[in-house]
Backbone bond lengths (Angstrom), bond angles and torsions (degrees), N, CA, C in turn:
res aa  C-N    CA-C-N  psi(-1)  N-CA   C-N-CA  omega(-1)  CA-C   N-CA-C  phi
1 M - - - 1.472 - - 1.527 110.71 -
2 L 1.340 115.49 -43.38 1.464 120.29 -179.82 1.523 110.30 -64.37
3 K 1.335 115.72 -41.33 1.466 120.74 178.90 1.522 110.22 -62.19
4 F 1.349 116.49 -41.07 1.456 121.27 178.98 1.525 110.84 -61.80
5 R 1.338 115.85 -43.46 1.469 120.25 -179.05 1.533 110.98 -63.85
6 R 1.343 115.92 -39.97 1.465 119.57 178.72 1.524 110.78 -64.49
7 T 1.337 114.79 -42.32 1.465 119.47 178.57 1.520 110.48 -62.19
8 L 1.328 116.06 -42.64 1.460 121.73 179.23 1.528 110.87 -62.56
9 S 1.333 116.30 -39.97 1.465 120.93 179.29 1.523 111.20 -63.68
10 V 1.333 115.34 -42.32 1.465 120.08 179.19 1.519 110.47 -64.35
11 L 1.341 116.11 -44.97 1.468 120.03 179.46 1.524 111.21 -63.06
12 S 1.331 116.40 -39.31 1.473 120.61 179.07 1.524 110.62 -63.34
13 A 1.327 115.68 -42.09 1.472 120.17 179.01 1.513 110.78 -62.62
14 I 1.340 115.65 -41.68 1.467 120.16 179.17 1.523 110.77 -62.85
15 L 1.336 115.88 -43.47 1.460 120.30 -179.58 1.527 111.58 -64.78
16 I 1.325 116.26 -39.18 1.473 120.63 178.93 1.522 110.37 -64.12
17 L 1.339 115.71 -45.52 1.462 120.22 179.37 1.516 110.82 -63.41
18 S 1.335 115.74 -40.33 1.462 120.66 178.93 1.520 110.63 -62.92
19 A 1.341 115.55 -42.70 1.463 120.48 179.24 1.520 110.73 -64.08
20 C 1.337 116.19 -39.79 1.465 120.98 178.98 1.525 110.13 -62.78
21 S 1.334 116.39 -43.37 1.461 120.80 179.34 1.521 110.63 -62.64
22 S 1.337 116.27 -44.83 1.467 120.87 -179.72 1.520 111.02 -61.43
23 A 1.321 115.79 -42.70 1.469 120.52 179.57 1.533 110.09 -64.46
24 Y 1.310 115.79 -40.43 1.471 120.48 179.90 1.520 110.67 -63.64
25 Y 1.333 116.28 -47.63 1.468 119.81 -179.50 1.531 111.28 -63.38
26 S 1.320 115.86 -38.04 1.467 120.21 179.07 1.528 111.06 -65.10
27 A 1.317 115.58 -42.40 1.467 120.42 179.50 1.528 110.93 -64.43
28 M 1.331 116.48 -41.73 1.460 120.61 179.12 1.524 111.30 -66.31
29 E 1.319 115.66 -36.47 1.466 121.05 178.91 1.527 110.65 -60.70
30 K 1.319 115.52 -37.57 1.469 120.33 -177.69 1.523 112.63 -67.16
31 V 1.320 117.05 -23.16 1.469 120.16 178.52 1.537 111.09 -104.30
32 G 1.332 115.38 16.79 1.464 119.96 172.80 1.516 116.00 86.74
33 I 1.332 117.03 11.30 1.465 120.27 178.42 1.523 108.02 -106.46
34 H 1.321 115.96 109.49 1.461 121.31 -173.60 1.532 111.73 -91.01
35 K 1.319 115.07 167.59 1.470 120.78 -178.45 1.525 111.04 -58.99
36 R 1.306 116.83 -35.16 1.466 121.00 177.78 1.528 110.56 -60.47
37 D 1.351 116.42 -42.02 1.467 121.28 178.49 1.531 110.79 -65.26
38 I 1.324 115.62 -41.63 1.462 120.73 179.57 1.530 109.72 -64.57
39 M 1.332 115.14 -39.10 1.468 120.41 178.77 1.525 110.38 -59.67
40 V 1.331 116.53 -46.72 1.465 120.95 179.52 1.531 110.26 -59.67
41 D 1.325 116.49 -47.65 1.471 121.08 -179.46 1.528 111.53 -59.28
42 R 1.316 116.28 -41.12 1.467 119.83 -177.56 1.523 112.44 -72.89
43 V 1.324 116.54 -32.78 1.463 118.80 175.81 1.529 109.43 -69.26
44 V 1.324 116.48 -38.75 1.471 120.83 176.24 1.531 109.82 -61.24
45 D 1.334 116.59 -45.57 1.464 120.93 179.40 1.530 111.31 -61.20
46 A 1.336 115.86 -42.93 1.465 120.05 179.88 1.522 111.18 -65.09
47 K 1.312 114.93 -39.82 1.470 120.07 178.00 1.530 109.99 -60.84
48 E 1.324 116.57 -45.43 1.468 120.82 -179.65 1.531 111.19 -64.81
49 S 1.337 116.96 -39.71 1.467 119.74 -179.58 1.523 110.93 -66.65
50 Q 1.326 117.05 -33.27 1.468 120.24 177.14 1.530 110.77 -70.08
51 Q 1.320 116.17 -38.59 1.467 119.58 176.84 1.527 110.54 -63.46
52 E 1.336 115.52 -41.86 1.470 120.28 178.65 1.529 110.63 -65.96
53 A 1.341 116.43 -39.81 1.456 120.48 179.19 1.529 110.61 -64.55
54 Q 1.322 116.07 -39.40 1.466 120.72 176.18 1.521 110.75 -54.06
55 E 1.336 115.10 -51.89 1.460 120.24 -178.08 1.530 111.61 -63.38
56 Q 1.335 115.76 -37.13 1.463 119.40 -179.90 1.522 111.41 -66.59
57 F 1.311 117.11 -43.68 1.466 119.65 179.80 1.533 111.09 -68.70
58 K 1.320 117.00 -32.88 1.468 119.92 174.69 1.531 109.85 -64.33
59 S 1.333 115.22 -40.79 1.463 120.45 179.07 1.530 110.63 -63.99
60 A 1.334 116.10 -42.46 1.468 120.16 178.77 1.524 110.97 -62.39
61 L 1.323 116.34 -40.83 1.466 120.71 178.68 1.527 110.50 -64.23
62 A 1.329 115.77 -40.58 1.471 120.37 179.52 1.530 110.65 -62.53
63 E 1.330 117.13 -41.21 1.466 120.58 179.83 1.524 111.36 -69.68
64 M 1.338 116.37 -35.77 1.459 119.48 176.60 1.530 110.36 -65.24
65 T 1.328 115.97 -39.31 1.462 120.72 178.00 1.524 110.26 -64.41
66 A 1.335 115.63 -41.34 1.470 120.41 177.78 1.524 110.49 -62.50
67 L 1.332 115.70 -37.11 1.461 120.13 179.00 1.530 110.90 -64.64
68 I 1.324 116.03 -44.23 1.464 120.80 -178.95 1.534 110.49 -63.32
69 N 1.331 115.61 -33.30 1.464 120.64 179.79 1.526 112.35 -90.52
70 F 1.328 115.61 11.82 1.465 121.81 -177.20 1.535 110.88 -57.82
71 D 1.319 114.99 131.08 1.473 119.77 -176.97 1.529 109.54 -137.10
72 G 1.306 115.03 73.50 1.459 119.57 180.00 1.514 112.46 86.72
73 G 1.323 116.37 159.64 1.455 120.70 179.65 1.520 110.87 114.85
74 D 1.326 114.49 -160.67 1.456 121.01 -176.19 1.529 110.19 -89.42
75 L 1.320 116.75 99.47 1.465 121.83 -177.75 1.527 111.55 -68.22
76 E 1.333 116.52 -32.99 1.466 119.23 178.56 1.525 111.16 -65.61
77 K 1.309 116.48 -36.01 1.462 120.82 177.17 1.522 109.94 -62.84
78 Q 1.331 115.87 -41.20 1.455 120.11 179.42 1.539 110.93 -66.30
79 Y 1.326 115.17 -36.58 1.466 119.26 176.21 1.527 110.38 -61.71
80 N 1.324 116.89 -43.91 1.464 121.42 179.65 1.529 111.20 -60.12
81 I 1.325 116.07 -37.09 1.468 120.80 178.19 1.525 109.75 -65.42
82 I 1.338 116.56 -45.47 1.462 120.88 179.76 1.524 111.03 -62.41
83 Q 1.326 116.15 -41.40 1.462 121.01 178.32 1.530 110.62 -62.41
84 E 1.314 116.10 -42.77 1.467 120.82 178.21 1.527 111.12 -64.08
85 Q 1.339 116.33 -40.02 1.457 120.74 178.18 1.527 111.19 -62.81
86 Y 1.318 115.83 -39.20 1.463 119.64 177.82 1.527 110.87 -63.22
87 Q 1.330 116.88 -46.39 1.458 121.04 -179.17 1.528 111.10 -63.28
88 D 1.319 116.64 -43.03 1.469 120.72 179.24 1.538 110.73 -64.45
89 S 1.324 116.31 -39.31 1.465 120.86 179.01 1.527 110.82 -66.95
90 K 1.317 116.13 -39.43 1.462 121.56 178.49 1.529 110.48 -62.81
91 E 1.323 116.38 -44.27 1.464 120.74 178.86 1.528 111.22 -65.39
92 A 1.323 116.50 -39.46 1.465 120.72 178.58 1.523 110.47 -63.43
93 A 1.335 116.41 -40.79 1.464 121.56 179.28 1.528 110.93 -66.03
94 E 1.322 116.73 -41.68 1.467 121.40 179.41 1.523 111.26 -64.01
95 L 1.330 116.70 -36.22 1.461 120.57 178.51 1.525 110.47 -67.12
96 V 1.323 116.46 -41.09 1.472 120.46 177.53 1.526 109.51 -59.38
97 T 1.323 116.52 -48.20 1.469 121.15 -179.89 1.517 111.32 -60.08
98 S 1.320 117.00 -44.75 1.461 121.83 -179.86 1.523 111.87 -60.37
99 R 1.304 116.04 -41.67 1.465 119.51 -177.95 1.527 112.78 -74.03
100 I 1.316 116.93 -30.25 1.467 120.05 173.60 1.529 109.49 -65.26
101 E 1.318 116.34 -42.80 1.465 120.95 179.16 1.527 111.26 -61.63
102 K 1.321 116.93 -37.44 1.459 120.81 179.09 1.531 110.96 -66.67
103 I 1.327 116.33 -36.75 1.468 120.30 176.59 1.524 109.56 -63.98
104 E 1.319 116.40 -45.84 1.470 120.46 -178.79 1.522 111.07 -61.74
105 D 1.325 116.70 -37.23 1.465 120.73 -179.78 1.522 111.47 -64.18
106 V 1.321 116.80 -49.65 1.464 119.15 -178.00 1.526 110.79 -71.89
107 A 1.321 118.15 -30.59 1.466 121.30 178.34 1.529 110.37 -62.41
108 D 1.328 116.25 -44.77 1.468 120.36 178.19 1.527 110.70 -58.32
109 A 1.327 115.80 -45.17 1.465 120.59 -178.86 1.524 111.17 -67.44
110 L 1.316 116.82 -41.80 1.460 121.47 -178.73 1.520 111.69 -64.10
111 F 1.319 117.05 -48.58 1.458 120.58 -176.68 1.531 112.03 -68.39
112 E 1.328 116.09 -34.84 1.466 119.40 176.58 1.523 110.72 -65.10
113 E 1.327 116.17 -44.58 1.463 121.26 178.71 1.526 110.73 -63.17
114 W 1.330 115.55 -44.36 1.461 121.65 -179.27 1.530 110.47 -58.81
115 Q 1.335 116.63 -46.65 1.463 121.59 -179.87 1.525 110.50 -62.26
116 D 1.329 116.54 -43.41 1.469 120.51 179.52 1.525 110.97 -62.08
117 E 1.319 117.26 -40.67 1.464 120.86 -178.49 1.522 111.92 -70.91
118 I 1.324 116.87 -32.29 1.471 120.55 176.65 1.528 110.04 -61.20
119 E 1.334 115.54 -39.61 1.463 120.40 -179.66 1.530 112.05 -63.17
120 Q 1.316 116.23 -20.33 1.467 120.21 -178.51 1.528 112.41 -88.35
121 I 1.318 117.97 -8.42 1.468 121.78 179.70 1.522 109.14 -79.67
122 S 1.318 116.42 125.11 1.465 120.65 -177.58 1.528 112.58 -85.41
123 S 1.320 117.36 -28.83 1.467 121.45 179.68 1.527 110.35 -72.19
124 T 1.326 116.31 122.45 1.468 120.86 -179.89 1.518 111.63 -62.30
125 N 1.336 116.26 -40.08 1.459 121.31 -178.52 1.528 111.40 -66.33
126 L 1.333 116.06 -46.11 1.469 119.91 179.81 1.523 111.29 -67.76
127 K 1.311 116.15 -37.26 1.463 120.33 178.31 1.525 110.11 -62.71
128 R 1.327 116.35 -43.02 1.464 120.75 -179.75 1.528 111.26 -63.00
129 Q 1.333 116.54 -42.59 1.466 120.66 179.82 1.525 111.67 -66.03
130 S 1.327 115.96 -41.76 1.468 119.93 -179.87 1.523 110.82 -67.03
131 L 1.330 116.33 -39.15 1.462 120.27 178.97 1.527 110.77 -65.77
132 A 1.341 116.14 -38.81 1.471 120.11 178.33 1.528 110.28 -63.77
133 K 1.341 116.25 -39.32 1.463 120.61 178.20 1.521 111.09 -65.95
134 L 1.317 116.23 -40.48 1.469 120.85 177.87 1.522 110.43 -61.81
135 R 1.316 116.87 -47.43 1.466 121.16 -178.50 1.528 111.36 -61.96
136 E 1.326 116.54 -40.60 1.466 120.29 179.56 1.524 110.70 -66.85
137 T 1.330 116.58 -40.86 1.468 120.65 178.11 1.522 110.50 -64.21
138 Q 1.323 116.96 -41.94 1.463 120.62 178.03 1.524 111.62 -63.75
139 R 1.325 116.04 -39.13 1.463 120.27 178.48 1.521 110.38 -62.94
140 R 1.321 116.35 -46.00 1.473 120.57 178.57 1.525 110.79 -64.47
141 Y 1.320 115.39 -38.05 1.467 120.08 179.90 1.525 110.86 -64.08
142 R 1.330 116.52 -44.51 1.465 119.78 179.87 1.531 111.44 -60.67
143 A 1.327 116.14 -38.91 1.471 119.95 177.57 1.526 110.50 -65.47
144 L 1.341 115.76 -40.15 1.464 121.05 179.49 1.519 111.54 -63.63
145 I 1.327 116.18 -52.12 1.466 119.69 -174.52 1.527 110.63 -67.83
146 K 1.326 116.85 -31.45 1.460 120.76 176.76 1.528 110.54 -64.57
147 S 1.328 115.99 -43.39 1.469 119.62 179.76 1.522 110.97 -67.48
148 M 1.334 116.92 -35.66 1.466 120.58 178.05 1.530 111.35 -65.82
149 H 1.323 116.02 -44.26 1.467 119.62 179.61 1.528 111.13 -67.28
150 R 1.319 116.75 -34.43 1.462 119.60 178.62 1.526 109.96 -63.18
151 A 1.331 115.85 -45.97 1.468 120.27 178.74 1.524 110.51 -66.05
152 E 1.327 116.27 -40.26 1.465 121.31 179.45 1.532 110.90 -59.02
153 S 1.343 116.48 -41.27 1.468 120.65 -177.98 1.526 112.24 -66.27
154 K 1.330 116.99 -23.93 1.471 120.37 -178.81 1.528 112.16 -77.64
155 M 1.336 116.80 -11.90 1.454 119.16 179.63 1.530 112.11 -75.92
156 A 1.328 116.39 -31.05 1.466 120.84 -175.42 1.531 113.72 -58.41
157 P 1.350 119.15 -48.93 1.474 117.62 -179.52 1.524 113.42 -65.52
158 V 1.336 116.66 -31.69 1.463 119.55 178.31 1.527 109.82 -69.15
159 L 1.329 116.31 -44.40 1.471 120.20 178.14 1.524 110.92 -61.76
160 S 1.328 115.83 -40.78 1.454 120.40 179.36 1.527 111.19 -61.68
161 A 1.321 116.15 -43.34 1.466 120.80 179.62 1.526 111.22 -65.95
162 L 1.327 116.73 -41.77 1.462 120.52 178.78 1.534 110.89 -62.82
163 K 1.331 115.63 -41.42 1.467 120.12 179.05 1.522 110.67 -65.45
164 D 1.336 116.11 -45.57 1.468 120.57 179.31 1.527 111.21 -57.91
165 N 1.316 114.77 -47.77 1.463 119.53 -177.46 1.527 111.71 -66.27
166 S 1.326 115.37 -37.94 1.458 120.00 179.08 1.528 110.76 -63.76
167 L 1.337 116.43 -46.20 1.468 120.49 -179.97 1.527 111.49 -67.02
168 F 1.328 116.53 -40.27 1.459 120.18 179.36 1.524 110.36 -62.53
169 L 1.329 115.06 -43.70 1.457 119.78 -178.95 1.528 110.71 -66.71
170 K 1.325 116.83 -35.32 1.462 121.43 179.16 1.530 111.08 -59.33
171 H 1.329 115.23 -37.39 1.467 120.18 -176.65 1.528 112.79 -90.19
172 N 1.331 116.31 -8.26 1.470 119.91 -175.82 1.528 110.57 -141.28
173 L 1.309 116.46 67.44 1.463 120.17 -177.59 1.536 110.85 -79.94
174 N 1.337 115.25 73.29 1.463 120.06 178.60 1.530 110.18 -154.01
175 A 1.320 115.53 170.09 1.464 121.19 -176.65 1.520 112.13 -63.03
176 K 1.328 116.43 -32.27 1.467 119.67 179.66 1.525 110.78 -62.98
177 A 1.321 116.12 -36.48 1.464 120.50 178.90 1.524 110.67 -64.40
178 I 1.321 116.44 -39.02 1.464 120.84 178.16 1.532 109.78 -58.97
179 G 1.313 115.93 -42.86 1.461 120.41 179.49 1.515 111.43 -62.73
180 A 1.330 116.89 -37.89 1.463 121.47 -179.80 1.527 111.29 -66.42
181 L 1.327 116.15 -31.88 1.470 120.36 -178.57 1.522 112.82 -78.30
182 Q 1.302 117.59 -18.22 1.461 120.53 -177.81 1.524 111.95 -58.68
183 G 1.336 115.30 -37.09 1.459 119.08 -179.77 1.514 113.44 -67.07
184 E 1.344 116.08 -20.22 1.469 120.57 -179.61 1.527 112.18 -81.24
185 M 1.312 117.48 -19.77 1.457 120.65 -171.28 1.530 113.89 -67.11
186 V 1.323 116.77 -32.60 1.468 119.51 179.89 1.529 110.37 -60.82
187 A 1.331 115.52 -46.17 1.467 120.60 179.86 1.526 111.22 -67.00
188 I 1.330 117.18 -40.43 1.464 120.52 -179.97 1.525 111.05 -63.53
189 K 1.322 116.54 -45.14 1.470 120.55 179.01 1.528 110.64 -60.81
190 K 1.321 116.00 -40.63 1.464 120.88 179.32 1.530 110.68 -64.33
191 D 1.334 116.31 -43.56 1.466 120.82 -179.67 1.528 111.49 -66.68
192 V 1.334 117.27 -41.01 1.468 120.52 179.01 1.520 110.14 -66.52
193 S 1.317 116.81 -39.41 1.463 121.18 178.46 1.533 110.92 -61.32
194 A 1.342 116.29 -43.74 1.468 120.72 178.31 1.521 110.90 -65.32
195 L 1.333 116.37 -39.13 1.461 121.86 178.29 1.519 111.04 -62.32
196 I 1.313 116.96 -48.36 1.469 121.34 -179.21 1.524 110.61 -61.22
197 K 1.324 116.24 -42.11 1.465 120.79 -179.98 1.532 111.18 -61.82
198 D 1.330 116.68 -47.88 1.465 119.74 -178.74 1.523 111.90 -69.49
199 M 1.318 117.09 -32.83 1.467 119.36 177.34 1.524 110.89 -68.71
200 N 1.320 116.78 -36.71 1.467 119.82 176.18 1.525 110.74 -61.23
201 T 1.331 115.60 -40.41 1.463 120.11 177.67 1.524 110.56 -63.66
202 A 1.343 116.65 -44.84 1.463 121.19 -179.85 1.526 111.48 -64.59
203 I 1.315 116.45 -39.14 1.471 121.09 178.64 1.528 110.12 -64.92
204 E 1.328 116.13 -41.34 1.467 120.67 178.06 1.530 110.82 -64.74
205 Q 1.339 116.13 -42.61 1.462 120.59 177.73 1.527 110.84 -63.52
206 S 1.323 116.54 -37.43 1.469 121.24 179.17 1.524 110.68 -60.84
207 Q 1.327 116.05 -46.20 1.460 119.92 -178.28 1.521 111.21 -65.24
208 K 1.322 117.82 -38.73 1.462 121.67 178.19 1.537 110.29 -63.81
209 F 1.319 115.78 -41.20 1.460 120.59 -179.62 1.528 110.13 -67.34
210 I 1.313 116.97 -41.95 1.464 121.89 177.69 1.537 109.55 -59.87
211 N 1.325 115.78 -46.74 1.466 120.09 -179.97 1.521 112.06 -59.73
212 M 1.338 116.02 -39.30 1.461 120.24 179.40 1.529 111.28 -65.89
213 L 1.323 117.61 -43.68 1.461 120.77 -177.96 1.533 112.01 -69.92
214 E 1.310 116.63 -27.12 1.469 120.37 -176.36 1.523 112.99 -86.85
215 K 1.342 116.90 -4.89 1.470 119.56 179.86 1.524 110.22 -67.78
């Protein structure tokens, strides 16, 4: 019974969110802003959040490198910097995820509407052309969202490493702790490098998709 109630609560939340999205799109439509326009705006936003996340993770890596090369001074201050870098990186990652979800939401609505409108076209030739355009847009979209999720997944190991190092340093504010963290840097650099590479791909895919929708 409890499991059923939880399932019902989740379904209710989904339906409420879906209704909110539908109402929002309908309201925007009335003022001349179509789902296609919203899609472009959200892809632009996601692209910008990925660029910002790139810079944030680079900054976190730079501070970790500075920590490893630490040679005297206020170690607690350096810990505070690392902790702040972790929090900023976490927020940047959450923003990327949120904006990807917003793209997926409007994409579902856009493609459903597009398919429904194609069915209303009586001309066989025009229907065929519109359907071909829909299929091509969906194909490009799938490539885009796949690249975004791939880059998004690369943030988790970096965040995990930053959190681990921050907590370890919190409990061991001494030079010996710095030495222990040195062995972690090779893996962190590798993970950040992979993240930057995949984000560059996603950013490039975003711009191509934007260009296609704006034609």
